Structures are given as structure tokens and as C-alpha cells.
N, C-alpha and C positions, 0 to 999 in steps of 0.2 A: 625543484622544489615538491615535496609531499601534495598528495592528492589527501586533502583533507573527511572524511566521514563524519557527518554526522549518527550519534546511537542514540534513542530513548529508552533511558535506565525507569523501568520500577525499582522502585526500592517498600518495603515495610516503612512505617515514620517511622521503630527505634533502629530499625536499618538506615535511616539518612539522616538522623541525629546521631548518629554513630560513624557516619561520613561524615562530615559536617565536622563533628569538634575534635576525629582523626586531622582530619586535615589546616584545622585548624592549629591546632598544638602542633603542629610540622611547619609553621607558618608558611600553609600550600593554599592555593587558591584548591575544592576539589574537584577540579578537570585535573589538572597540576598530577596529585594524589594519584589520582583513578591512572594516570598515564607512568608514572615511575609503576605501581602498584604487577601494572603491564607488562613492560618493558624489564622489570623485578630488580629494578635500581634501588641503590636502598633507601633506606628512608628512614630519618634519623629527628627523637621529638628538637622539637629549638629549644635551647639552653634553659633553662627558670633565670630570672632578673640578679637576684643572687650571686650565680653562676661567673653569670655577666658584668658585676662587679666585681668580683674578686680578678677575672684575668683582666679585667683593669688594674684594677690597683699590681699588678704581677707586675703587667706591662711599661706602672709604673717605677716599678721598683729598679724593674732589669737597664732601663732609659738611664736615673740615677748610679749605677755601677756603668756601667755603658762610657760617659757624658768625661769622667776624670781619666778613664783610658784615654781615651780620643784627645783630652786637650794633652795627657805627658805626653804623649804621640809627636802633634802637633811643636811643639817645646822641644823636643829629640831632647828632652834627659831623660829617656823613660826608651832604654827595644822592644823597638815594635817591628815585629814580624808581619811580613807580607797578609797584603790582605787583597 
């Protein structure tokens, strides 16, 4: 188990606001955001609602394309490569 340390960090109000906004944009708590910065892990902003909706729509389209393919394979009316 990791040994835990508590650190008191003093920030200006502008720095605190930026930390809060940046962490929120990434969907992380301030602590998780700072840990990722320290570890050098990639930090990505959370996708916008528009991007999430687009991803969902593309997923639905993909499912609609695959379903007939599966039905034909089950009916053995079509060549099905080994999966």
C-alpha cells in the first residue's frame, strides 16, 4: 500500500480558479488532476456533448450495419469468415 502524504498548497485566487476549471474540464477532481500532472500522465479534456452525441450516432449506425451480416451468417445463406 502506498504511504500517504498530505500537502498544504497555497495558491492565488486566479491559480485556484484555473486549477478548478482545468480539473472540471477534464472530469477529474482537483486531487486526481494534480496527481496526473505530477505523474506526467496524459490529461485530456472531456469530450463536449456534441461529440458524445456524434459518437453515439456512429455507434448506432455501426450496429445497424453489422446486424444484417450476423443474420445472414446464422441462416448460412452467406459465406462467413471465421471470427
